[in-house]
N, C-alpha and C positions, 0 to 999 in steps of 0.2 A: 144263355147257357146256365147262368145262376138260377134263373126262374125254373128251368127244366130240372136242375138238380133239386131245388126245393120241393117241387111237386113230386119228384121221384121218391124223395126220402120222407116227406110229410103227407103226401096225398093232395095237398092243396096249399095255397098261399093266402096271406091275409091283406096284403098291400102295404104292410108296415115294414117289409124287409128292406135291408139297406139297398138292394139293387133297384128299388123303385124310386130312388132319389138321385139327383144330379146336383153336385156341388157348383154353386155359382156366387158371383159377388158383383155388386153394382157400384160404379164410381161416377161422380158427376163429371161431365164433359170438361169442366174447368180444371180438373185434376188429372186429366188424360194426357199423356205425351206419347205421340207416335214415333217410334224409333226408326232409323234408317234400316232398310232390308237390302243389304248388299250381297251381291253374287259375283263370282269370278268365272268367267268362261275360259277354260284352259286350252281349248282347241276350236278353230273354225271349221273343223272337218274337212280340211284340204282347201278351203276357200281363202282367197286373198281378203284383206280388210274391205277393199272396194267391192268385191263380189258379195261378201256378206252384207254390206249395206245396201247393195242393189236388190238382194233377195228380200230384205226388209221393206224396201220401197215397193216391190212387186206385191207384197202382202197388204199394201195400203197404209203402211206406217210412214207418217210424215217425220222427216228428219231435218234438223237445222244444225249447221255447224257453229260451235261457240268456241272461241278462242279466249282463254282466260288463265291467269296464273292461279286463281282461287278455285277450290273445289266447287263443282257445280251440283246443286241439289234440285230436285223436282220442285216446281212451284205449286202444282195443284194435282188433284186426283187424276189418274190415268196418264201421268207424265213420268218419263224416266230419263236418266242421263247415262251416257255410255262413253266410256274412255277407251279408245281403240288406236293402236298404232301410233302412239305419241300425240 
């Protein structure tokens, strides 16, 4: 859009216009901390908790029941934890 406006008003562009650049920053992995990415599901769309879990299993999602008084956090990539129905 900005490129089109520049061409329309000046007839050409130089490549030095602000819209030709992307702001970025690099950090070393040792300074990187990945924060939790939490979500709340307010409704199971009419399903019971067991029906919801069965639908997940039907999609090929492996589920394990964990009983703990401590918060459970994923241990590796592509893992998630779910608190449902107590």
